[in-house]
GUTORDO-956746 format. One record per residue (C-alpha): z, y, x; residue in three letters. Coordinates in steps of 0.5 Angstrom, whole numbers, plus 500, padded with zeros to 3 digits. Example, Ala and Ser with C-alpha at 12.3 -4.5 7.8 and 13.67 -1.06 7.14 Angstrom:
2
<atom w="516" v="491" u="525" rest="ALA"/>
<atom w="514" v="498" u="527" rest="SER"/>
***
This chain:
414
<atom w="328" v="863" u="633" rest="MET"/>
<atom w="335" v="861" u="633" rest="PHE"/>
<atom w="333" v="854" u="632" rest="ILE"/>
<atom w="328" v="853" u="637" rest="ARG"/>
<atom w="333" v="856" u="642" rest="ALA"/>
<atom w="338" v="851" u="640" rest="LEU"/>
<atom w="334" v="845" u="641" rest="ILE"/>
<atom w="331" v="848" u="647" rest="LEU"/>
<atom w="339" v="848" u="649" rest="PHE"/>
<atom w="340" v="841" u="647" rest="ILE"/>
<atom w="334" v="838" u="651" rest="VAL"/>
<atom w="336" v="842" u="658" rest="VAL"/>
<atom w="343" v="839" u="657" rest="ALA"/>
<atom w="340" v="832" u="656" rest="GLY"/>
<atom w="336" v="833" u="663" rest="ILE"/>
<atom w="342" v="836" u="667" rest="GLU"/>
<atom w="346" v="830" u="664" rest="TRP"/>
<atom w="341" v="825" u="666" rest="TYR"/>
<atom w="339" v="828" u="672" rest="PHE"/>
<atom w="346" v="828" u="674" rest="LEU"/>
<atom w="347" v="820" u="673" rest="GLN"/>
<atom w="341" v="819" u="679" rest="GLY"/>
<atom w="345" v="824" u="684" rest="LEU"/>
<atom w="351" v="820" u="683" rest="LYS"/>
<atom w="348" v="814" u="684" rest="THR"/>
<atom w="344" v="816" u="690" rest="LEU"/>
<atom w="350" v="819" u="693" rest="SER"/>
<atom w="355" v="813" u="693" rest="GLN"/>
<atom w="354" v="811" u="700" rest="ASP"/>
<atom w="355" v="817" u="703" rest="PHE"/>
<atom w="361" v="820" u="706" rest="THR"/>
<atom w="367" v="822" u="701" rest="LEU"/>
<atom w="366" v="830" u="703" rest="ARG"/>
<atom w="358" v="830" u="703" rest="THR"/>
<atom w="358" v="826" u="696" rest="LYS"/>
<atom w="363" v="832" u="694" rest="THR"/>
<atom w="359" v="837" u="696" rest="TRP"/>
<atom w="353" v="834" u="693" rest="ILE"/>
<atom w="356" v="833" u="687" rest="LEU"/>
<atom w="360" v="840" u="686" rest="ASN"/>
<atom w="354" v="843" u="688" rest="THR"/>
<atom w="350" v="840" u="682" rest="ALA"/>
<atom w="355" v="841" u="677" rest="TYR"/>
<atom w="355" v="848" u="679" rest="LEU"/>
<atom w="347" v="849" u="678" rest="ILE"/>
<atom w="348" v="845" u="672" rest="ALA"/>
<atom w="354" v="850" u="669" rest="GLY"/>
<atom w="349" v="856" u="671" rest="PHE"/>
<atom w="343" v="853" u="667" rest="THR"/>
<atom w="347" v="851" u="661" rest="LEU"/>
<atom w="351" v="858" u="661" rest="LEU"/>
<atom w="344" v="861" u="661" rest="LEU"/>
<atom w="342" v="857" u="656" rest="GLY"/>
<atom w="348" v="860" u="652" rest="LEU"/>
<atom w="347" v="867" u="653" rest="ILE"/>
<atom w="339" v="866" u="650" rest="SER"/>
<atom w="342" v="864" u="644" rest="LEU"/>
<atom w="345" v="871" u="642" rest="VAL"/>
<atom w="341" v="875" u="647" rest="TYR"/>
<atom w="333" v="873" u="648" rest="PRO"/>
<atom w="329" v="873" u="654" rest="PRO"/>
<atom w="324" v="878" u="653" rest="PRO"/>
<atom w="330" v="884" u="652" rest="THR"/>
<atom w="333" v="882" u="659" rest="TRP"/>
<atom w="333" v="886" u="665" rest="PRO"/>
<atom w="327" v="884" u="670" rest="GLY"/>
<atom w="332" v="881" u="675" rest="TRP"/>
<atom w="335" v="877" u="670" rest="LEU"/>
<atom w="329" v="873" u="667" rest="ARG"/>
<atom w="327" v="872" u="675" rest="TRP"/>
<atom w="333" v="868" u="675" rest="ILE"/>
<atom w="332" v="865" u="669" rest="MET"/>
<atom w="325" v="863" u="671" rest="ALA"/>
<atom w="328" v="860" u="677" rest="PHE"/>
<atom w="333" v="856" u="674" rest="VAL"/>
<atom w="327" v="853" u="669" rest="MET"/>
<atom w="323" v="852" u="675" rest="ILE"/>
<atom w="329" v="847" u="677" rest="LEU"/>
<atom w="330" v="845" u="670" rest="VAL"/>
<atom w="323" v="842" u="669" rest="LEU"/>
<atom w="323" v="839" u="676" rest="CYS"/>
<atom w="329" v="836" u="674" rest="LYS"/>
<atom w="325" v="833" u="668" rest="LEU"/>
<atom w="319" v="831" u="673" rest="VAL"/>
<atom w="324" v="827" u="677" rest="GLY"/>
<atom w="328" v="824" u="670" rest="SER"/>
<atom w="321" v="820" u="669" rest="LEU"/>
<atom w="323" v="816" u="675" rest="PHE"/>
<atom w="330" v="815" u="673" rest="LEU"/>
<atom w="327" v="813" u="665" rest="LEU"/>
<atom w="322" v="808" u="668" rest="SER"/>
<atom w="328" v="805" u="672" rest="ASP"/>
<atom w="332" v="804" u="665" rest="ASP"/>
<atom w="327" v="802" u="661" rest="VAL"/>
<atom w="325" v="797" u="666" rest="VAL"/>
<atom w="333" v="795" u="667" rest="ARG"/>
<atom w="333" v="795" u="659" rest="PHE"/>
<atom w="328" v="789" u="659" rest="PHE"/>
<atom w="331" v="785" u="664" rest="ARG"/>
<atom w="338" v="786" u="661" rest="TRP"/>
<atom w="334" v="783" u="654" rest="LEU"/>
<atom w="331" v="777" u="658" rest="TYR"/>
<atom w="338" v="775" u="661" rest="ARG"/>
<atom w="341" v="775" u="655" rest="CYS"/>
<atom w="336" v="769" u="653" rest="PHE"/>
<atom w="335" v="767" u="661" rest="THR"/>
<atom w="340" v="769" u="666" rest="PRO"/>
<atom w="337" v="770" u="673" rest="SER"/>
<atom w="338" v="774" u="679" rest="ARG"/>
<atom w="337" v="782" u="679" rest="ALA"/>
<atom w="331" v="784" u="683" rest="GLY"/>
<atom w="330" v="788" u="689" rest="SER"/>
<atom w="325" v="792" u="692" rest="VAL"/>
<atom w="323" v="791" u="699" rest="PRO"/>
<atom w="328" v="794" u="704" rest="GLY"/>
<atom w="334" v="791" u="700" rest="GLY"/>
<atom w="335" v="798" u="696" rest="ILE"/>
<atom w="336" v="797" u="690" rest="SER"/>
<atom w="331" v="798" u="684" rest="ARG"/>
<atom w="336" v="804" u="681" rest="LEU"/>
<atom w="337" v="807" u="688" rest="LYS"/>
<atom w="330" v="807" u="690" rest="PHE"/>
<atom w="328" v="810" u="684" rest="PHE"/>
<atom w="334" v="815" u="685" rest="SER"/>
<atom w="331" v="817" u="691" rest="GLN"/>
<atom w="324" v="818" u="688" rest="LEU"/>
<atom w="327" v="822" u="683" rest="ALA"/>
<atom w="330" v="827" u="688" rest="LEU"/>
<atom w="324" v="827" u="692" rest="ALA"/>
<atom w="319" v="829" u="686" rest="PHE"/>
<atom w="324" v="834" u="684" rest="THR"/>
<atom w="325" v="838" u="690" rest="VAL"/>
<atom w="318" v="838" u="693" rest="ILE"/>
<atom w="315" v="841" u="687" rest="PRO"/>
<atom w="322" v="846" u="686" rest="ALA"/>
<atom w="321" v="848" u="693" rest="VAL"/>
<atom w="313" v="850" u="692" rest="GLY"/>
<atom w="314" v="854" u="686" rest="LEU"/>
<atom w="320" v="858" u="689" rest="ILE"/>
<atom w="316" v="859" u="694" rest="TYR"/>
<atom w="310" v="862" u="689" rest="GLY"/>
<atom w="316" v="866" u="687" rest="MET"/>
<atom w="319" v="869" u="693" rest="VAL"/>
<atom w="313" v="869" u="697" rest="ARG"/>
<atom w="306" v="867" u="693" rest="GLY"/>
<atom w="306" v="873" u="688" rest="ALA"/>
<atom w="305" v="878" u="693" rest="TYR"/>
<atom w="301" v="875" u="698" rest="LYS"/>
<atom w="295" v="879" u="696" rest="TYR"/>
<atom w="288" v="877" u="698" rest="ARG"/>
<atom w="282" v="881" u="699" rest="ILE"/>
<atom w="275" v="877" u="696" rest="HIS"/>
<atom w="269" v="881" u="699" rest="ASN"/>
<atom w="263" v="879" u="694" rest="VAL"/>
<atom w="255" v="881" u="695" rest="ARG"/>
<atom w="251" v="882" u="689" rest="ILE"/>
<atom w="243" v="883" u="691" rest="ARG"/>
<atom w="239" v="885" u="685" rest="SER"/>
<atom w="232" v="888" u="685" rest="LYS"/>
<atom w="235" v="893" u="679" rest="LYS"/>
<atom w="240" v="896" u="684" rest="ILE"/>
<atom w="236" v="902" u="687" rest="PRO"/>
<atom w="236" v="904" u="694" rest="ALA"/>
<atom w="241" v="909" u="693" rest="ALA"/>
<atom w="246" v="905" u="691" rest="PHE"/>
<atom w="245" v="899" u="696" rest="SER"/>
<atom w="252" v="899" u="700" rest="GLY"/>
<atom w="256" v="902" u="694" rest="TYR"/>
<atom w="262" v="899" u="694" rest="THR"/>
<atom w="266" v="897" u="688" rest="ILE"/>
<atom w="274" v="895" u="687" rest="VAL"/>
<atom w="276" v="890" u="682" rest="HIS"/>
<atom w="282" v="889" u="680" rest="ILE"/>
<atom w="286" v="886" u="673" rest="SER"/>
<atom w="292" v="883" u="670" rest="ASP"/>
<atom w="297" v="887" u="673" rest="LEU"/>
<atom w="302" v="886" u="668" rest="HIS"/>
<atom w="306" v="891" u="670" rest="CYS"/>
<atom w="313" v="888" u="665" rest="GLY"/>
<atom w="313" v="883" u="670" rest="SER"/>
<atom w="315" v="887" u="676" rest="PHE"/>
<atom w="322" v="888" u="678" rest="THR"/>
<atom w="320" v="895" u="681" rest="SER"/>
<atom w="314" v="900" u="681" rest="PRO"/>
<atom w="315" v="900" u="689" rest="GLU"/>
<atom w="312" v="893" u="689" rest="ILE"/>
<atom w="305" v="895" u="688" rest="LEU"/>
<atom w="304" v="900" u="694" rest="ASN"/>
<atom w="302" v="895" u="698" rest="THR"/>
<atom w="296" v="892" u="694" rest="PRO"/>
<atom w="294" v="899" u="693" rest="ILE"/>
<atom w="294" v="901" u="700" rest="ALA"/>
<atom w="290" v="895" u="700" rest="MET"/>
<atom w="285" v="898" u="695" rest="MET"/>
<atom w="284" v="905" u="699" rest="LEU"/>
<atom w="283" v="902" u="705" rest="ASN"/>
<atom w="276" v="900" u="702" rest="GLN"/>
<atom w="274" v="906" u="701" rest="LYS"/>
<atom w="272" v="905" u="695" rest="PRO"/>
<atom w="266" v="908" u="691" rest="ASP"/>
<atom w="269" v="906" u="684" rest="LEU"/>
<atom w="275" v="903" u="682" rest="ILE"/>
<atom w="274" v="898" u="675" rest="LEU"/>
<atom w="280" v="895" u="672" rest="PHE"/>
<atom w="279" v="889" u="667" rest="THR"/>
<atom w="285" v="889" u="662" rest="GLY"/>
<atom w="292" v="887" u="661" rest="ASP"/>
<atom w="296" v="893" u="664" rest="LEU"/>
<atom w="302" v="890" u="661" rest="VAL"/>
<atom w="305" v="884" u="658" rest="ASN"/>
<atom w="307" v="887" u="651" rest="ASN"/>
<atom w="309" v="894" u="650" rest="LYS"/>
<atom w="307" v="900" u="653" rest="ALA"/>
<atom w="314" v="902" u="655" rest="ASP"/>
<atom w="314" v="897" u="660" rest="GLU"/>
<atom w="310" v="903" u="664" rest="LEU"/>
<atom w="315" v="907" u="665" rest="HIS"/>
<atom w="316" v="909" u="673" rest="GLY"/>
<atom w="310" v="907" u="674" rest="PHE"/>
<atom w="306" v="914" u="673" rest="ASP"/>
<atom w="307" v="916" u="681" rest="THR"/>
<atom w="304" v="909" u="683" rest="VAL"/>
<atom w="298" v="908" u="679" rest="LEU"/>
<atom w="296" v="915" u="679" rest="LYS"/>
<atom w="295" v="914" u="687" rest="ARG"/>
<atom w="289" v="909" u="684" rest="ILE"/>
<atom w="283" v="913" u="686" rest="ARG"/>
<atom w="276" v="913" u="688" rest="ALA"/>
<atom w="269" v="917" u="689" rest="THR"/>
<atom w="266" v="915" u="682" rest="ASP"/>
<atom w="272" v="915" u="679" rest="GLY"/>
<atom w="277" v="909" u="676" rest="VAL"/>
<atom w="274" v="906" u="669" rest="TYR"/>
<atom w="278" v="900" u="666" rest="SER"/>
<atom w="278" v="897" u="659" rest="VAL"/>
<atom w="284" v="893" u="655" rest="LEU"/>
<atom w="286" v="886" u="656" rest="GLY"/>
<atom w="289" v="882" u="650" rest="ASN"/>
<atom w="297" v="883" u="652" rest="HIS"/>
<atom w="295" v="891" u="652" rest="ASP"/>
<atom w="294" v="891" u="644" rest="TYR"/>
<atom w="302" v="889" u="642" rest="GLY"/>
<atom w="299" v="882" u="639" rest="ASP"/>
<atom w="305" v="878" u="641" rest="TYR"/>
<atom w="311" v="883" u="638" rest="VAL"/>
<atom w="314" v="882" u="632" rest="ALA"/>
<atom w="314" v="890" u="630" rest="TRP"/>
<atom w="318" v="893" u="624" rest="PRO"/>
<atom w="311" v="896" u="622" rest="SER"/>
<atom w="304" v="897" u="623" rest="PRO"/>
<atom w="305" v="904" u="625" rest="LYS"/>
<atom w="310" v="902" u="631" rest="GLU"/>
<atom w="305" v="897" u="633" rest="LYS"/>
<atom w="299" v="902" u="633" rest="SER"/>
<atom w="303" v="908" u="636" rest="ASP"/>
<atom w="304" v="903" u="641" rest="ASN"/>
<atom w="297" v="902" u="643" rest="LEU"/>
<atom w="296" v="910" u="643" rest="LYS"/>
<atom w="301" v="911" u="648" rest="HIS"/>
<atom w="298" v="905" u="652" rest="LEU"/>
<atom w="291" v="909" u="652" rest="ILE"/>
<atom w="294" v="916" u="653" rest="ALA"/>
<atom w="298" v="913" u="659" rest="LEU"/>
<atom w="292" v="911" u="663" rest="GLN"/>
<atom w="288" v="917" u="661" rest="HIS"/>
<atom w="294" v="921" u="664" rest="SER"/>
<atom w="293" v="917" u="671" rest="TYR"/>
<atom w="286" v="919" u="671" rest="GLY"/>
<atom w="283" v="913" u="669" rest="TRP"/>
<atom w="277" v="913" u="664" rest="GLN"/>
<atom w="278" v="908" u="658" rest="LEU"/>
<atom w="271" v="905" u="656" rest="LEU"/>
<atom w="273" v="902" u="649" rest="LEU"/>
<atom w="266" v="900" u="647" rest="ASN"/>
<atom w="262" v="905" u="650" rest="ARG"/>
<atom w="258" v="906" u="656" rest="HIS"/>
<atom w="257" v="912" u="662" rest="VAL"/>
<atom w="252" v="913" u="667" rest="VAL"/>
<atom w="254" v="913" u="675" rest="ILE"/>
<atom w="249" v="917" u="679" rest="THR"/>
<atom w="247" v="917" u="686" rest="ARG"/>
<atom w="242" v="923" u="687" rest="GLY"/>
<atom w="236" v="921" u="683" rest="ASN"/>
<atom w="238" v="914" u="681" rest="SER"/>
<atom w="243" v="911" u="677" rest="SER"/>
<atom w="247" v="905" u="674" rest="ILE"/>
<atom w="250" v="904" u="668" rest="SER"/>
<atom w="257" v="901" u="666" rest="LEU"/>
<atom w="260" v="898" u="660" rest="MET"/>
<atom w="267" v="897" u="658" rest="GLY"/>
<atom w="268" v="893" u="651" rest="ILE"/>
<atom w="276" v="892" u="647" rest="GLU"/>
<atom w="278" v="885" u="649" rest="ASN"/>
<atom w="273" v="879" u="646" rest="TRP"/>
<atom w="275" v="872" u="646" rest="GLY"/>
<atom w="271" v="866" u="645" rest="ALA"/>
<atom w="278" v="862" u="643" rest="ASN"/>
<atom w="280" v="863" u="636" rest="LEU"/>
<atom w="286" v="864" u="638" rest="HIS"/>
<atom w="284" v="871" u="642" rest="PHE"/>
<atom w="282" v="877" u="637" rest="PRO"/>
<atom w="275" v="879" u="637" rest="LYS"/>
<atom w="276" v="887" u="638" rest="TYR"/>
<atom w="270" v="889" u="643" rest="GLY"/>
<atom w="263" v="891" u="640" rest="LYS"/>
<atom w="259" v="890" u="645" rest="LEU"/>
<atom w="253" v="892" u="641" rest="HIS"/>
<atom w="256" v="899" u="641" rest="ASP"/>
<atom w="257" v="899" u="648" rest="ALA"/>
<atom w="250" v="898" u="649" rest="TYR"/>
<atom w="247" v="902" u="644" rest="GLN"/>
<atom w="242" v="908" u="647" rest="ASN"/>
<atom w="243" v="905" u="654" rest="ILE"/>
<atom w="237" v="906" u="659" rest="ASN"/>
<atom w="234" v="899" u="659" rest="PRO"/>
<atom w="231" v="900" u="667" rest="GLU"/>
<atom w="239" v="901" u="669" rest="HIS"/>
<atom w="242" v="895" u="673" rest="PHE"/>
<atom w="248" v="894" u="668" rest="LYS"/>
<atom w="255" v="892" u="669" rest="ILE"/>
<atom w="259" v="890" u="664" rest="LEU"/>
<atom w="267" v="890" u="664" rest="MET"/>
<atom w="270" v="885" u="659" rest="SER"/>
<atom w="278" v="882" u="659" rest="HIS"/>
<atom w="276" v="875" u="657" rest="ASP"/>
<atom w="270" v="871" u="661" rest="PRO"/>
<atom w="269" v="866" u="655" rest="SER"/>
<atom w="265" v="872" u="653" rest="HIS"/>
<atom w="260" v="871" u="658" rest="TRP"/>
<atom w="257" v="865" u="655" rest="ASP"/>
<atom w="259" v="866" u="648" rest="LYS"/>
<atom w="255" v="872" u="647" rest="GLN"/>
<atom w="253" v="876" u="653" rest="VAL"/>
<atom w="248" v="872" u="656" rest="ARG"/>
<atom w="245" v="869" u="649" rest="PRO"/>
<atom w="245" v="876" u="646" rest="GLU"/>
<atom w="244" v="880" u="652" rest="PHE"/>
<atom w="240" v="878" u="658" rest="PRO"/>
<atom w="239" v="884" u="661" rest="ASP"/>
<atom w="246" v="885" u="663" rest="ILE"/>
<atom w="246" v="884" u="670" rest="ASP"/>
<atom w="254" v="883" u="672" rest="LEU"/>
<atom w="260" v="882" u="668" rest="THR"/>
<atom w="267" v="883" u="670" rest="LEU"/>
<atom w="273" v="880" u="667" rest="SER"/>
<atom w="279" v="877" u="669" rest="GLY"/>
<atom w="284" v="874" u="664" rest="HIS"/>
<atom w="285" v="867" u="666" rest="THR"/>
<atom w="289" v="868" u="673" rest="HIS"/>
<atom w="287" v="862" u="676" rest="GLY"/>
<atom w="293" v="859" u="672" rest="MET"/>
<atom w="297" v="862" u="678" rest="GLN"/>
<atom w="297" v="855" u="680" rest="LEU"/>
<atom w="292" v="851" u="685" rest="GLY"/>
<atom w="289" v="849" u="690" rest="ILE"/>
<atom w="283" v="853" u="694" rest="GLU"/>
<atom w="280" v="851" u="701" rest="ILE"/>
<atom w="274" v="851" u="704" rest="PRO"/>
<atom w="269" v="847" u="699" rest="GLY"/>
<atom w="274" v="845" u="694" rest="PHE"/>
<atom w="278" v="849" u="689" rest="ARG"/>
<atom w="282" v="846" u="683" rest="TRP"/>
<atom w="286" v="849" u="678" rest="SER"/>
<atom w="289" v="847" u="671" rest="PRO"/>
<atom w="285" v="853" u="668" rest="SER"/>
<atom w="279" v="849" u="669" rest="LYS"/>
<atom w="281" v="845" u="663" rest="TRP"/>
<atom w="281" v="851" u="659" rest="ILE"/>
<atom w="276" v="856" u="661" rest="TYR"/>
<atom w="269" v="854" u="664" rest="LYS"/>
<atom w="269" v="860" u="669" rest="GLN"/>
<atom w="276" v="861" u="671" rest="TRP"/>
<atom w="276" v="864" u="678" rest="ALA"/>
<atom w="270" v="867" u="683" rest="GLY"/>
<atom w="263" v="868" u="683" rest="LEU"/>
<atom w="258" v="865" u="677" rest="TYR"/>
<atom w="251" v="866" u="676" rest="GLN"/>
<atom w="246" v="864" u="671" rest="ASN"/>
<atom w="239" v="866" u="672" rest="GLY"/>
<atom w="239" v="873" u="674" rest="LYS"/>
<atom w="246" v="874" u="671" rest="GLN"/>
<atom w="253" v="874" u="675" rest="TYR"/>
<atom w="260" v="873" u="672" rest="LEU"/>
<atom w="266" v="874" u="677" rest="TYR"/>
<atom w="272" v="873" u="674" rest="VAL"/>
<atom w="278" v="876" u="678" rest="ASN"/>
<atom w="284" v="872" u="679" rest="ARG"/>
<atom w="289" v="877" u="678" rest="GLY"/>
<atom w="293" v="882" u="681" rest="LEU"/>
<atom w="300" v="881" u="677" rest="GLY"/>
<atom w="303" v="875" u="673" rest="PHE"/>
<atom w="306" v="873" u="667" rest="LEU"/>
<atom w="310" v="867" u="665" rest="GLY"/>
<atom w="312" v="864" u="671" rest="TYR"/>
<atom w="314" v="869" u="676" rest="PRO"/>
<atom w="310" v="867" u="681" rest="GLY"/>
<atom w="303" v="864" u="684" rest="ARG"/>
<atom w="302" v="858" u="688" rest="LEU"/>
<atom w="295" v="856" u="692" rest="GLY"/>
<atom w="292" v="862" u="687" rest="ILE"/>
<atom w="294" v="868" u="690" rest="TRP"/>
<atom w="293" v="875" u="687" rest="PRO"/>
<atom w="287" v="878" u="688" rest="GLU"/>
<atom w="283" v="884" u="690" rest="ILE"/>
<atom w="276" v="884" u="689" rest="THR"/>
<atom w="271" v="888" u="694" rest="VAL"/>
<atom w="264" v="888" u="691" rest="ILE"/>
<atom w="259" v="891" u="695" rest="THR"/>
<atom w="252" v="892" u="691" rest="LEU"/>
<atom w="245" v="891" u="695" rest="GLU"/>
<atom w="238" v="893" u="693" rest="ALA"/>
<atom w="233" v="887" u="694" rest="GLU"/>
<atom w="226" v="889" u="696" rest="SER"/>
<atom w="221" v="887" u="690" rest="ALA"/>
***
């Protein structure tokens, strides 16, 4: 771990040095005062970046308090954007290198780009532009985008939905990742938005924490506010098991999961671990199933047992399945359980980065998941993938905003 962190530190130091050379070139025609301000600011940021890097060598970021991890994320965004910008400087250096080799054998005048700007300065301007523009966007995603909560309204129509459930409202949320928030009070806004929908049912499809149940310390009061007429039901996501932590012993890992489960029960949530319940309205009912995490990707474990959840279920019921990973739908749900009407998932976060405008949407998440956000249909079966309410890794969102889904069931006449 230390060796990898040291290598990363050396790489970051190289990026900072290389980018500073471009700034020196870019600022050479400025006034002395402006040039001094630009370079002093750049040196200050670079020094602060390297200082954080040194701290991380002896004090690993996972153990940092939330505010320090937030600062580190801010710094890493700048470093990554500088890396992108430095690629333009590198391309110029490659061209200049081959020109130098050519001059060694056939001396010639240096070329220039249109407008009389030297090639080196032109590429320095490109490097700065492609550093600043994405950095501004990503920083906006941290400061504002991560909390730009959006309500997505969805209507599901089916002949299997009883008339008594027509107009039935379900709030679907996913991927809270409470350990990423700097304060429990941040959740007051999205919870108020949920409760304003006056939901009949609230369903949470996993990843309550990043790694440990202890991340929920202080969240009790806030999470207990999540209430619905017919209750709150939840399932576990891949991060809830503590699989990404080097536990001192298997018992500590097991105790962590037991603690997480106990906390959810203390909030008044009903955790569905490979089982189903029946929701009743008058003389009519629908079935709600929940399974543990089941990922088609080999990287994610298959804890879920859908056959157990399906056991003794009423075949005539409209069936809703809560399954954290949407890849489960194509891999097992549709081929083996064609009468599961609606599957609710999360997990992808829409990669927390992308573009969504009327008629077009894109995210890097599509390269990994066939179904990565929104509503999908195959025959009479539906899948809804929630974009997530929290964030992980990059502490922000840009273009793919945090989501509260409001699903309304509609009875379809025969």
